[in-house]
PDB file with SEQRES, HELIX, SHEET and CRYST1 records, atoms N, CA, C and O in Angstrom:
SEQRES   1 A   82  MET SER SER ALA PRO THR PRO THR ALA ARG GLU ARG THR          
SEQRES   2 A   82  ALA SER ARG CYS CYS VAL ALA GLN THR ASP ARG PRO ILE          
SEQRES   3 A   82  TYR ALA VAL TRP MET ALA SER THR LYS GLN ARG ALA ALA          
SEQRES   4 A   82  ALA LYS LYS ASN ILE LYS LYS ALA ALA ASP ALA ALA LYS          
SEQRES   5 A   82  LYS LYS ARG THR ILE ALA LYS LEU PRO LYS LYS THR ARG          
SEQRES   6 A   82  THR SER LEU GLY LYS GLN ILE ASN ARG VAL LYS ARG GLU          
SEQRES   7 A   82  ASN VAL GLY ALA                                              
HELIX    1 AA1 ALA A    9  ALA A   14  1                                   6    
HELIX    2 AA2 THR A   34  LYS A   54  1                                  21    
HELIX    3 AA3 ILE A   57  LYS A   59  5                                   3    
HELIX    4 AA4 LYS A   62  GLY A   81  1                                  20    
SHEET    1 AA1 2 CYS A  18  GLN A  21  0                                        
SHEET    2 AA1 2 ILE A  26  VAL A  29 -1                                        
CRYST1    1.000    1.000    1.000  90.00  90.00  90.00 P 1           1          
ATOM      1  N   MET A   1     -44.425 -45.097 174.611  1.00  0.00           N  
ATOM      2  CA  MET A   1     -44.853 -46.212 173.777  1.00  0.00           C  
ATOM      3  C   MET A   1     -44.722 -45.854 172.301  1.00  0.00           C  
ATOM      4  O   MET A   1     -45.045 -44.740 171.888  1.00  0.00           O  
ATOM      5  N   SER A   2     -44.246 -46.807 171.519  1.00  0.00           N  
ATOM      6  CA  SER A   2     -44.148 -46.535 170.083  1.00  0.00           C  
ATOM      7  C   SER A   2     -45.430 -47.016 169.407  1.00  0.00           C  
ATOM      8  O   SER A   2     -46.049 -47.992 169.831  1.00  0.00           O  
ATOM      9  N   SER A   3     -45.804 -46.316 168.362  1.00  0.00           N  
ATOM     10  CA  SER A   3     -47.039 -46.671 167.672  1.00  0.00           C  
ATOM     11  C   SER A   3     -46.781 -47.584 166.477  1.00  0.00           C  
ATOM     12  O   SER A   3     -47.706 -47.888 165.724  1.00  0.00           O  
ATOM     13  N   ALA A   4     -45.553 -48.020 166.296  1.00  0.00           N  
ATOM     14  CA  ALA A   4     -45.221 -48.892 165.165  1.00  0.00           C  
ATOM     15  C   ALA A   4     -45.863 -50.260 165.367  1.00  0.00           C  
ATOM     16  O   ALA A   4     -45.724 -50.858 166.434  1.00  0.00           O  
ATOM     17  N   PRO A   5     -46.560 -50.755 164.360  1.00  0.00           N  
ATOM     18  CA  PRO A   5     -47.206 -52.067 164.512  1.00  0.00           C  
ATOM     19  C   PRO A   5     -46.172 -53.186 164.517  1.00  0.00           C  
ATOM     20  O   PRO A   5     -45.140 -53.100 163.852  1.00  0.00           O  
ATOM     21  N   THR A   6     -46.465 -54.226 165.270  1.00  0.00           N  
ATOM     22  CA  THR A   6     -45.555 -55.370 165.284  1.00  0.00           C  
ATOM     23  C   THR A   6     -45.777 -56.182 164.010  1.00  0.00           C  
ATOM     24  O   THR A   6     -46.909 -56.292 163.537  1.00  0.00           O  
ATOM     25  N   PRO A   7     -44.720 -56.743 163.455  1.00  0.00           N  
ATOM     26  CA  PRO A   7     -44.881 -57.494 162.200  1.00  0.00           C  
ATOM     27  C   PRO A   7     -45.696 -58.775 162.407  1.00  0.00           C  
ATOM     28  O   PRO A   7     -45.607 -59.424 163.449  1.00  0.00           O  
ATOM     29  N   THR A   8     -46.474 -59.113 161.409  1.00  0.00           N  
ATOM     30  CA  THR A   8     -47.266 -60.334 161.474  1.00  0.00           C  
ATOM     31  C   THR A   8     -46.369 -61.531 161.199  1.00  0.00           C  
ATOM     32  O   THR A   8     -45.219 -61.373 160.788  1.00  0.00           O  
ATOM     33  N   ALA A   9     -46.891 -62.716 161.424  1.00  0.00           N  
ATOM     34  CA  ALA A   9     -46.123 -63.933 161.174  1.00  0.00           C  
ATOM     35  C   ALA A   9     -45.707 -64.016 159.715  1.00  0.00           C  
ATOM     36  O   ALA A   9     -44.592 -64.438 159.408  1.00  0.00           O  
ATOM     37  N   ARG A  10     -46.595 -63.617 158.817  1.00  0.00           N  
ATOM     38  CA  ARG A  10     -46.292 -63.664 157.380  1.00  0.00           C  
ATOM     39  C   ARG A  10     -45.145 -62.709 157.045  1.00  0.00           C  
ATOM     40  O   ARG A  10     -44.267 -63.043 156.249  1.00  0.00           O  
ATOM     41  N   GLU A  11     -45.155 -61.529 157.652  1.00  0.00           N  
ATOM     42  CA  GLU A  11     -44.091 -60.554 157.394  1.00  0.00           C  
ATOM     43  C   GLU A  11     -42.758 -61.042 157.947  1.00  0.00           C  
ATOM     44  O   GLU A  11     -41.711 -60.825 157.337  1.00  0.00           O  
ATOM     45  N   ARG A  12     -42.797 -61.699 159.101  1.00  0.00           N  
ATOM     46  CA  ARG A  12     -41.554 -62.215 159.683  1.00  0.00           C  
ATOM     47  C   ARG A  12     -40.970 -63.312 158.815  1.00  0.00           C  
ATOM     48  O   ARG A  12     -39.761 -63.336 158.583  1.00  0.00           O  
ATOM     49  N   THR A  13     -41.807 -64.223 158.330  1.00  0.00           N  
ATOM     50  CA  THR A  13     -41.289 -65.315 157.505  1.00  0.00           C  
ATOM     51  C   THR A  13     -40.872 -64.827 156.139  1.00  0.00           C  
ATOM     52  O   THR A  13     -39.958 -65.398 155.544  1.00  0.00           O  
ATOM     53  N   ALA A  14     -41.506 -63.792 155.618  1.00  0.00           N  
ATOM     54  CA  ALA A  14     -41.153 -63.255 154.308  1.00  0.00           C  
ATOM     55  C   ALA A  14     -39.726 -62.719 154.303  1.00  0.00           C  
ATOM     56  O   ALA A  14     -39.050 -62.743 153.275  1.00  0.00           O  
ATOM     57  N   SER A  15     -39.276 -62.239 155.446  1.00  0.00           N  
ATOM     58  CA  SER A  15     -37.919 -61.704 155.505  1.00  0.00           C  
ATOM     59  C   SER A  15     -36.874 -62.813 155.471  1.00  0.00           C  
ATOM     60  O   SER A  15     -35.701 -62.547 155.207  1.00  0.00           O  
ATOM     61  N   ARG A  16     -37.283 -64.056 155.735  1.00  0.00           N  
ATOM     62  CA  ARG A  16     -36.336 -65.163 155.758  1.00  0.00           C  
ATOM     63  C   ARG A  16     -36.386 -66.022 154.507  1.00  0.00           C  
ATOM     64  O   ARG A  16     -35.679 -67.027 154.432  1.00  0.00           O  
ATOM     65  N   CYS A  17     -37.185 -65.665 153.539  1.00  0.00           N  
ATOM     66  CA  CYS A  17     -37.274 -66.480 152.344  1.00  0.00           C  
ATOM     67  C   CYS A  17     -37.342 -65.611 151.107  1.00  0.00           C  
ATOM     68  O   CYS A  17     -37.622 -64.414 151.179  1.00  0.00           O  
ATOM     69  N   CYS A  18     -37.083 -66.230 149.978  1.00  0.00           N  
ATOM     70  CA  CYS A  18     -37.191 -65.508 148.712  1.00  0.00           C  
ATOM     71  C   CYS A  18     -38.629 -65.624 148.240  1.00  0.00           C  
ATOM     72  O   CYS A  18     -39.276 -66.645 148.471  1.00  0.00           O  
ATOM     73  N   VAL A  19     -39.125 -64.617 147.597  1.00  0.00           N  
ATOM     74  CA  VAL A  19     -40.478 -64.681 147.071  1.00  0.00           C  
ATOM     75  C   VAL A  19     -40.383 -64.828 145.565  1.00  0.00           C  
ATOM     76  O   VAL A  19     -39.811 -63.980 144.879  1.00  0.00           O  
ATOM     77  N   ALA A  20     -40.946 -65.905 145.061  1.00  0.00           N  
ATOM     78  CA  ALA A  20     -40.924 -66.156 143.627  1.00  0.00           C  
ATOM     79  C   ALA A  20     -42.304 -65.861 143.067  1.00  0.00           C  
ATOM     80  O   ALA A  20     -43.313 -66.163 143.703  1.00  0.00           O  
ATOM     81  N   GLN A  21     -42.350 -65.284 141.906  1.00  0.00           N  
ATOM     82  CA  GLN A  21     -43.631 -64.926 141.324  1.00  0.00           C  
ATOM     83  C   GLN A  21     -43.810 -65.675 140.010  1.00  0.00           C  
ATOM     84  O   GLN A  21     -42.956 -65.627 139.125  1.00  0.00           O  
ATOM     85  N   THR A  22     -44.928 -66.358 139.908  1.00  0.00           N  
ATOM     86  CA  THR A  22     -45.269 -67.043 138.673  1.00  0.00           C  
ATOM     87  C   THR A  22     -46.318 -66.197 137.969  1.00  0.00           C  
ATOM     88  O   THR A  22     -46.575 -65.066 138.380  1.00  0.00           O  
ATOM     89  N   ASP A  23     -46.923 -66.725 136.921  1.00  0.00           N  
ATOM     90  CA  ASP A  23     -47.939 -65.957 136.215  1.00  0.00           C  
ATOM     91  C   ASP A  23     -49.200 -65.760 137.052  1.00  0.00           C  
ATOM     92  O   ASP A  23     -49.990 -64.858 136.774  1.00  0.00           O  
ATOM     93  N   ARG A  24     -49.397 -66.591 138.072  1.00  0.00           N  
ATOM     94  CA  ARG A  24     -50.602 -66.425 138.909  1.00  0.00           C  
ATOM     95  C   ARG A  24     -50.241 -65.995 140.329  1.00  0.00           C  
ATOM     96  O   ARG A  24     -49.997 -64.813 140.568  1.00  0.00           O  
ATOM     97  N   PRO A  25     -50.203 -66.944 141.281  1.00  0.00           N  
ATOM     98  CA  PRO A  25     -50.017 -66.491 142.666  1.00  0.00           C  
ATOM     99  C   PRO A  25     -48.546 -66.245 143.009  1.00  0.00           C  
ATOM    100  O   PRO A  25     -47.637 -66.700 142.315  1.00  0.00           O  
ATOM    101  N   ILE A  26     -48.352 -65.520 144.087  1.00  0.00           N  
ATOM    102  CA  ILE A  26     -47.016 -65.316 144.634  1.00  0.00           C  
ATOM    103  C   ILE A  26     -46.873 -66.324 145.764  1.00  0.00           C  
ATOM    104  O   ILE A  26     -47.756 -66.452 146.612  1.00  0.00           O  
ATOM    105  N   TYR A  27     -45.751 -67.037 145.768  1.00  0.00           N  
ATOM    106  CA  TYR A  27     -45.542 -68.016 146.833  1.00  0.00           C  
ATOM    107  C   TYR A  27     -44.109 -67.916 147.331  1.00  0.00           C  
ATOM    108  O   TYR A  27     -43.228 -67.420 146.628  1.00  0.00           O  
ATOM    109  N   ALA A  28     -43.887 -68.390 148.544  1.00  0.00           N  
ATOM    110  CA  ALA A  28     -42.573 -68.310 149.161  1.00  0.00           C  
ATOM    111  C   ALA A  28     -41.764 -69.561 148.847  1.00  0.00           C  
ATOM    112  O   ALA A  28     -42.287 -70.675 148.880  1.00  0.00           O  
ATOM    113  N   VAL A  29     -40.500 -69.370 148.546  1.00  0.00           N  
ATOM    114  CA  VAL A  29     -39.572 -70.480 148.320  1.00  0.00           C  
ATOM    115  C   VAL A  29     -38.597 -70.458 149.489  1.00  0.00           C  
ATOM    116  O   VAL A  29     -37.847 -69.497 149.662  1.00  0.00           O  
ATOM    117  N   TRP A  30     -38.610 -71.503 150.279  1.00  0.00           N  
ATOM    118  CA  TRP A  30     -37.762 -71.525 151.469  1.00  0.00           C  
ATOM    119  C   TRP A  30     -36.328 -71.814 151.086  1.00  0.00           C  
ATOM    120  O   TRP A  30     -36.057 -72.705 150.281  1.00  0.00           O  
ATOM    121  N   MET A  31     -35.420 -71.068 151.657  1.00  0.00           N  
ATOM    122  CA  MET A  31     -34.001 -71.257 151.426  1.00  0.00           C  
ATOM    123  C   MET A  31     -33.403 -71.823 152.714  1.00  0.00           C  
ATOM    124  O   MET A  31     -33.511 -71.219 153.781  1.00  0.00           O  
ATOM    125  N   ALA A  32     -32.779 -72.979 152.597  1.00  0.00           N  
ATOM    126  CA  ALA A  32     -32.167 -73.581 153.774  1.00  0.00           C  
ATOM    127  C   ALA A  32     -30.884 -72.827 154.112  1.00  0.00           C  
ATOM    128  O   ALA A  32     -30.174 -72.347 153.228  1.00  0.00           O  
ATOM    129  N   SER A  33     -30.607 -72.736 155.401  1.00  0.00           N  
ATOM    130  CA  SER A  33     -29.378 -72.060 155.829  1.00  0.00           C  
ATOM    131  C   SER A  33     -28.194 -72.984 155.572  1.00  0.00           C  
ATOM    132  O   SER A  33     -28.368 -74.166 155.276  1.00  0.00           O  
ATOM    133  N   THR A  34     -27.009 -72.443 155.686  1.00  0.00           N  
ATOM    134  CA  THR A  34     -25.784 -73.236 155.474  1.00  0.00           C  
ATOM    135  C   THR A  34     -25.726 -74.381 156.472  1.00  0.00           C  
ATOM    136  O   THR A  34     -25.351 -75.501 156.122  1.00  0.00           O  
ATOM    137  N   LYS A  35     -26.098 -74.096 157.717  1.00  0.00           N  
ATOM    138  CA  LYS A  35     -26.079 -75.137 158.756  1.00  0.00           C  
ATOM    139  C   LYS A  35     -27.082 -76.248 158.429  1.00  0.00           C  
ATOM    140  O   LYS A  35     -26.797 -77.429 158.626  1.00  0.00           O  
ATOM    141  N   GLN A  36     -28.264 -75.852 157.924  1.00  0.00           N  
ATOM    142  CA  GLN A  36     -29.284 -76.846 157.589  1.00  0.00           C  
ATOM    143  C   GLN A  36     -28.817 -77.736 156.444  1.00  0.00           C  
ATOM    144  O   GLN A  36     -29.024 -78.949 156.472  1.00  0.00           O  
ATOM    145  N   ARG A  37     -28.182 -77.130 155.431  1.00  0.00           N  
ATOM    146  CA  ARG A  37     -27.683 -77.919 154.301  1.00  0.00           C  
ATOM    147  C   ARG A  37     -26.595 -78.884 154.748  1.00  0.00           C  
ATOM    148  O   ARG A  37     -26.557 -80.034 154.311  1.00  0.00           O  
ATOM    149  N   ALA A  38     -25.711 -78.412 155.621  1.00  0.00           N  
ATOM    150  CA  ALA A  38     -24.638 -79.264 156.131  1.00  0.00           C  
ATOM    151  C   ALA A  38     -25.221 -80.431 156.925  1.00  0.00           C  
ATOM    152  O   ALA A  38     -24.771 -81.569 156.789  1.00  0.00           O  
ATOM    153  N   ALA A  39     -26.222 -80.142 157.754  1.00  0.00           N  
ATOM    154  CA  ALA A  39     -26.865 -81.183 158.560  1.00  0.00           C  
ATOM    155  C   ALA A  39     -27.567 -82.199 157.659  1.00  0.00           C  
ATOM    156  O   ALA A  39     -27.520 -83.400 157.923  1.00  0.00           O  
ATOM    157  N   ALA A  40     -28.214 -81.722 156.601  1.00  0.00           N  
ATOM    158  CA  ALA A  40     -28.917 -82.619 155.681  1.00  0.00           C  
ATOM    159  C   ALA A  40     -27.928 -83.547 154.985  1.00  0.00           C  
ATOM    160  O   ALA A  40     -28.174 -84.748 154.871  1.00  0.00           O  
ATOM    161  N   LYS A  41     -26.813 -82.994 154.522  1.00  0.00           N  
ATOM    162  CA  LYS A  41     -25.790 -83.818 153.858  1.00  0.00           C  
ATOM    163  C   LYS A  41     -25.257 -84.884 154.816  1.00  0.00           C  
ATOM    164  O   LYS A  41     -25.057 -86.039 154.439  1.00  0.00           O  
ATOM    165  N   LYS A  42     -25.032 -84.464 156.068  1.00  0.00           N  
ATOM    166  CA  LYS A  42     -24.516 -85.379 157.085  1.00  0.00           C  
ATOM    167  C   LYS A  42     -25.530 -86.510 157.339  1.00  0.00           C  
ATOM    168  O   LYS A  42     -25.151 -87.676 157.442  1.00  0.00           O  
ATOM    169  N   ASN A  43     -26.817 -86.152 157.438  1.00  0.00           N  
ATOM    170  CA  ASN A  43     -27.857 -87.150 157.676  1.00  0.00           C  
ATOM    171  C   ASN A  43     -27.957 -88.139 156.526  1.00  0.00           C  
ATOM    172  O   ASN A  43     -28.119 -89.340 156.745  1.00  0.00           O  
ATOM    173  N   ILE A  44     -27.860 -87.632 155.292  1.00  0.00           N  
ATOM    174  CA  ILE A  44     -27.944 -88.514 154.124  1.00  0.00           C  
ATOM    175  C   ILE A  44     -26.778 -89.482 154.121  1.00  0.00           C  
ATOM    176  O   ILE A  44     -26.946 -90.671 153.848  1.00  0.00           O  
ATOM    177  N   LYS A  45     -25.602 -88.972 154.425  1.00  0.00           N  
ATOM    178  CA  LYS A  45     -24.408 -89.830 154.447  1.00  0.00           C  
ATOM    179  C   LYS A  45     -24.545 -90.910 155.525  1.00  0.00           C  
ATOM    180  O   LYS A  45     -24.211 -92.073 155.295  1.00  0.00           O  
ATOM    181  N   LYS A  46     -25.037 -90.516 156.695  1.00  0.00           N  
ATOM    182  CA  LYS A  46     -25.228 -91.478 157.789  1.00  0.00           C  
ATOM    183  C   LYS A  46     -26.232 -92.558 157.393  1.00  0.00           C  
ATOM    184  O   LYS A  46     -26.017 -93.742 157.655  1.00  0.00           O  
ATOM    185  N   ALA A  47     -27.317 -92.147 156.768  1.00  0.00           N  
ATOM    186  CA  ALA A  47     -28.350 -93.102 156.361  1.00  0.00           C  
ATOM    187  C   ALA A  47     -27.794 -94.074 155.321  1.00  0.00           C  
ATOM    188  O   ALA A  47     -28.070 -95.272 155.377  1.00  0.00           O  
ATOM    189  N   ALA A  48     -27.011 -93.558 154.373  1.00  0.00           N  
ATOM    190  CA  ALA A  48     -26.423 -94.414 153.341  1.00  0.00           C  
ATOM    191  C   ALA A  48     -25.453 -95.413 153.960  1.00  0.00           C  
ATOM    192  O   ALA A  48     -25.433 -96.585 153.584  1.00  0.00           O  
ATOM    193  N   ASP A  49     -24.648 -94.942 154.911  1.00  0.00           N  
ATOM    194  CA  ASP A  49     -23.696 -95.833 155.584  1.00  0.00           C  
ATOM    195  C   ASP A  49     -24.427 -96.930 156.361  1.00  0.00           C  
ATOM    196  O   ASP A  49     -24.026 -98.093 156.337  1.00  0.00           O  
ATOM    197  N   ALA A  50     -25.501 -96.545 157.048  1.00  0.00           N  
ATOM    198  CA  ALA A  50     -26.275 -97.519 157.823  1.00  0.00           C  
ATOM    199  C   ALA A  50     -26.898 -98.563 156.902  1.00  0.00           C  
ATOM    200  O   ALA A  50     -26.928 -99.750 157.226  1.00  0.00           O  
ATOM    201  N   ALA A  51     -27.398 -98.109 155.745  1.00  0.00           N  
ATOM    202  CA  ALA A  51     -28.016 -99.040 154.798  1.00  0.00           C  
ATOM    203  C   ALA A  51     -26.978-100.019 154.260  1.00  0.00           C  
ATOM    204  O   ALA A  51     -27.269-101.200 154.074  1.00  0.00           O  
ATOM    205  N   LYS A  52     -25.761 -99.521 154.009  1.00  0.00           N  
ATOM    206  CA  LYS A  52     -24.692-100.396 153.507  1.00  0.00           C  
ATOM    207  C   LYS A  52     -24.306-101.434 154.560  1.00  0.00           C  
ATOM    208  O   LYS A  52     -24.074-102.601 154.245  1.00  0.00           O  
ATOM    209  N   LYS A  53     -24.242-100.987 155.818  1.00  0.00           N  
ATOM    210  CA  LYS A  53     -23.857-101.910 156.896  1.00  0.00           C  
ATOM    211  C   LYS A  53     -24.923-102.977 157.120  1.00  0.00           C  
ATOM    212  O   LYS A  53     -24.613-104.161 157.246  1.00  0.00           O  
ATOM    213  N   LYS A  54     -26.188-102.543 157.167  1.00  0.00           N  
ATOM    214  CA  LYS A  54     -27.274-103.472 157.469  1.00  0.00           C  
ATOM    215  C   LYS A  54     -27.516-104.459 156.338  1.00  0.00           C  
ATOM    216  O   LYS A  54     -27.726-105.648 156.579  1.00  0.00           O  
ATOM    217  N   ARG A  55     -27.486-103.965 155.099  1.00  0.00           N  
ATOM    218  CA  ARG A  55     -27.724-104.800 153.924  1.00  0.00           C  
ATOM    219  C   ARG A  55     -28.952-105.688 154.128  1.00  0.00           C  
ATOM    220  O   ARG A  55     -28.892-106.902 153.931  1.00  0.00           O  
ATOM    221  N   THR A  56     -30.048-105.076 154.518  1.00  0.00           N  
ATOM    222  CA  THR A  56     -31.279-105.780 154.861  1.00  0.00           C  
ATOM    223  C   THR A  56     -31.770-106.662 153.708  1.00  0.00           C  
ATOM    224  O   THR A  56     -32.116-107.824 153.919  1.00  0.00           O  
ATOM    225  N   ILE A  57     -31.799-106.114 152.504  1.00  0.00           N  
ATOM    226  CA  ILE A  57     -32.327-106.860 151.361  1.00  0.00           C  
ATOM    227  C   ILE A  57     -31.437-108.054 151.035  1.00  0.00           C  
ATOM    228  O   ILE A  57     -31.935-109.118 150.668  1.00  0.00           O  
ATOM    229  N   ALA A  58     -30.141-107.886 151.164  1.00  0.00           N  
ATOM    230  CA  ALA A  58     -29.210-108.969 150.847  1.00  0.00           C  
ATOM    231  C   ALA A  58     -29.383-110.164 151.785  1.00  0.00           C  
ATOM    232  O   ALA A  58     -29.061-111.296 151.422  1.00  0.00           O  
ATOM    233  N   LYS A  59     -29.890-109.910 152.984  1.00  0.00           N  
ATOM    234  CA  LYS A  59     -30.054-110.989 153.966  1.00  0.00           C  
ATOM    235  C   LYS A  59     -31.357-111.758 153.785  1.00  0.00           C  
ATOM    236  O   LYS A  59     -31.563-112.788 154.427  1.00  0.00           O  
ATOM    237  N   LEU A  60     -32.226-111.273 152.926  1.00  0.00           N  
ATOM    238  CA  LEU A  60     -33.495-111.959 152.691  1.00  0.00           C  
ATOM    239  C   LEU A  60     -33.265-113.229 151.883  1.00  0.00           C  
ATOM    240  O   LEU A  60     -32.248-113.348 151.200  1.00  0.00           O  
ATOM    241  N   PRO A  61     -34.196-114.182 151.951  1.00  0.00           N  
ATOM    242  CA  PRO A  61     -34.070-115.390 151.156  1.00  0.00           C  
ATOM    243  C   PRO A  61     -34.067-115.062 149.660  1.00  0.00           C  
ATOM    244  O   PRO A  61     -34.631-114.055 149.233  1.00  0.00           O  
ATOM    245  N   LYS A  62     -33.424-115.930 148.876  1.00  0.00           N  
ATOM    246  CA  LYS A  62     -33.284-115.685 147.446  1.00  0.00           C  
ATOM    247  C   LYS A  62     -34.651-115.526 146.765  1.00  0.00           C  
ATOM    248  O   LYS A  62     -34.821-114.662 145.904  1.00  0.00           O  
ATOM    249  N   LYS A  63     -35.601-116.345 147.147  1.00  0.00           N  
ATOM    250  CA  LYS A  63     -36.937-116.302 146.550  1.00  0.00           C  
ATOM    251  C   LYS A  63     -37.587-114.929 146.771  1.00  0.00           C  
ATOM    252  O   LYS A  63     -38.200-114.368 145.863  1.00  0.00           O  
ATOM    253  N   THR A  64     -37.444-114.405 147.982  1.00  0.00           N  
ATOM    254  CA  THR A  64     -38.018-113.106 148.326  1.00  0.00           C  
ATOM    255  C   THR A  64     -37.326-111.994 147.539  1.00  0.00           C  
ATOM    256  O   THR A  64     -37.984-111.097 147.011  1.00  0.00           O  
ATOM    257  N   ARG A  65     -35.983-112.058 147.462  1.00  0.00           N  
ATOM    258  CA  ARG A  65     -35.233-111.042 146.714  1.00  0.00           C  
ATOM    259  C   ARG A  65     -35.657-111.047 145.248  1.00  0.00           C  
ATOM    260  O   ARG A  65     -35.812-109.987 144.641  1.00  0.00           O  
ATOM    261  N   THR A  66     -35.844-112.237 144.680  1.00  0.00           N  
ATOM    262  CA  THR A  66     -36.248-112.353 143.279  1.00  0.00           C  
ATOM    263  C   THR A  66     -37.612-111.712 143.067  1.00  0.00           C  
ATOM    264  O   THR A  66     -37.811-110.945 142.124  1.00  0.00           O  
ATOM    265  N   SER A  67     -38.547-112.032 143.950  1.00  0.00           N  
ATOM    266  CA  SER A  67     -39.900-111.480 143.784  1.00  0.00           C  
ATOM    267  C   SER A  67     -39.905-109.968 143.984  1.00  0.00           C  
ATOM    268  O   SER A  67     -40.671-109.264 143.326  1.00  0.00           O  
ATOM    269  N   LEU A  68     -39.064-109.458 144.879  1.00  0.00           N  
ATOM    270  CA  LEU A  68     -38.955-108.012 145.064  1.00  0.00           C  
ATOM    271  C   LEU A  68     -38.451-107.358 143.785  1.00  0.00           C  
ATOM    272  O   LEU A  68     -38.970-106.326 143.360  1.00  0.00           O  
ATOM    273  N   GLY A  69     -37.439-107.962 143.177  1.00  0.00           N  
ATOM    274  CA  GLY A  69     -36.889-107.443 141.928  1.00  0.00           C  
ATOM    275  C   GLY A  69     -37.933-107.433 140.825  1.00  0.00           C  
ATOM    276  O   GLY A  69     -38.028-106.476 140.058  1.00  0.00           O  
ATOM    277  N   LYS A  70     -38.716-108.504 140.749  1.00  0.00           N  
ATOM    278  CA  LYS A  70     -39.765-108.589 139.724  1.00  0.00           C  
ATOM    279  C   LYS A  70     -40.818-107.506 139.945  1.00  0.00           C  
ATOM    280  O   LYS A  70     -41.284-106.880 138.993  1.00  0.00           O  
ATOM    281  N   GLN A  71     -41.188-107.292 141.199  1.00  0.00           N  
ATOM    282  CA  GLN A  71     -42.170-106.255 141.527  1.00  0.00           C  
ATOM    283  C   GLN A  71     -41.647-104.874 141.132  1.00  0.00           C  
ATOM    284  O   GLN A  71     -42.368-104.070 140.541  1.00  0.00           O  
ATOM    285  N   ILE A  72     -40.404-104.617 141.462  1.00  0.00           N  
ATOM    286  CA  ILE A  72     -39.795-103.320 141.148  1.00  0.00           C  
ATOM    287  C   ILE A  72     -39.776-103.099 139.641  1.00  0.00           C  
ATOM    288  O   ILE A  72     -40.107-102.014 139.163  1.00  0.00           O  
ATOM    289  N   ASN A  73     -39.387-104.130 138.894  1.00  0.00           N  
ATOM    290  CA  ASN A  73     -39.325-104.004 137.435  1.00  0.00           C  
ATOM    291  C   ASN A  73     -40.712-103.782 136.844  1.00  0.00           C  
ATOM    292  O   ASN A  73     -40.864-103.030 135.881  1.00  0.00           O  
ATOM    293  N   ARG A  74     -41.713-104.424 137.409  1.00  0.00           N  
ATOM    294  CA  ARG A  74     -43.084-104.255 136.930  1.00  0.00           C  
ATOM    295  C   ARG A  74     -43.527-102.796 137.100  1.00  0.00           C  
ATOM    296  O   ARG A  74     -44.102-102.200 136.189  1.00  0.00           O  
ATOM    297  N   VAL A  75     -43.250-102.240 138.267  1.00  0.00           N  
ATOM    298  CA  VAL A  75     -43.617-100.850 138.546  1.00  0.00           C  
ATOM    299  C   VAL A  75     -42.849 -99.908 137.620  1.00  0.00           C  
ATOM    300  O   VAL A  75     -43.413 -98.941 137.107  1.00  0.00           O  
ATOM    301  N   LYS A  76     -41.564-100.190 137.406  1.00  0.00           N  
ATOM    302  CA  LYS A  76     -40.767 -99.358 136.504  1.00  0.00           C  
ATOM    303  C   LYS A  76     -41.347 -99.363 135.101  1.00  0.00           C  
ATOM    304  O   LYS A  76     -41.439 -98.316 134.461  1.00  0.00           O  
ATOM    305  N   ARG A  77     -41.741-100.539 134.619  1.00  0.00           N  
ATOM    306  CA  ARG A  77     -42.318-100.643 133.270  1.00  0.00           C  
ATOM    307  C   ARG A  77     -43.614 -99.845 133.166  1.00  0.00           C  
ATOM    308  O   ARG A  77     -43.872 -99.197 132.152  1.00  0.00           O  
ATOM    309  N   GLU A  78     -44.430 -99.895 134.225  1.00  0.00           N  
ATOM    310  CA  GLU A  78     -45.698 -99.156 134.242  1.00  0.00           C  
ATOM    311  C   GLU A  78     -45.438 -97.647 134.212  1.00  0.00           C  
ATOM    312  O   GLU A  78     -46.149 -96.903 133.536  1.00  0.00           O  
ATOM    313  N   ASN A  79     -44.423 -97.203 134.942  1.00  0.00           N  
ATOM    314  CA  ASN A  79     -44.132 -95.772 135.052  1.00  0.00           C  
ATOM    315  C   ASN A  79     -43.464 -95.213 133.807  1.00  0.00           C  
ATOM    316  O   ASN A  79     -43.562 -94.013 133.551  1.00  0.00           O  
ATOM    317  N   VAL A  80     -42.791 -96.042 133.030  1.00  0.00           N  
ATOM    318  CA  VAL A  80     -42.128 -95.570 131.819  1.00  0.00           C  
ATOM    319  C   VAL A  80     -43.171 -95.129 130.803  1.00  0.00           C  
ATOM    320  O   VAL A  80     -42.993 -94.105 130.144  1.00  0.00           O  
ATOM    321  N   GLY A  81     -44.253 -95.881 130.667  1.00  0.00           N  
ATOM    322  CA  GLY A  81     -45.298 -95.549 129.720  1.00  0.00           C  
ATOM    323  C   GLY A  81     -46.148 -94.369 130.140  1.00  0.00           C  
ATOM    324  O   GLY A  81     -46.772 -93.720 129.301  1.00  0.00           O  
ATOM    325  N   ALA A  82     -46.178 -94.084 131.445  1.00  0.00           N  
ATOM    326  CA  ALA A  82     -47.059 -93.019 131.957  1.00  0.00           C  
ATOM    327  C   ALA A  82     -46.518 -91.641 131.692  1.00  0.00           C  
ATOM    328  O   ALA A  82     -47.146 -90.649 132.063  1.00  0.00           O  
TER     329      ALA A  82                                                      
END                                                                             
């Protein structure tokens, strides 16, 4: 039997991420793998294509689309000053 201790969960995850240090605490910054980044890009592209095909907002009545636009602009104006 070996007397070497088994690594804890924190030690195992630390080997898979970069550790960034700020002026106070040390925290882990997760780095996505190449496969994960490729999958994310693929998912975003699929979602964008689906949104273009469905065109949900364009199918709404004109009155509803207008009020949605007004609501969005109101929120944008509020956030600009904040």
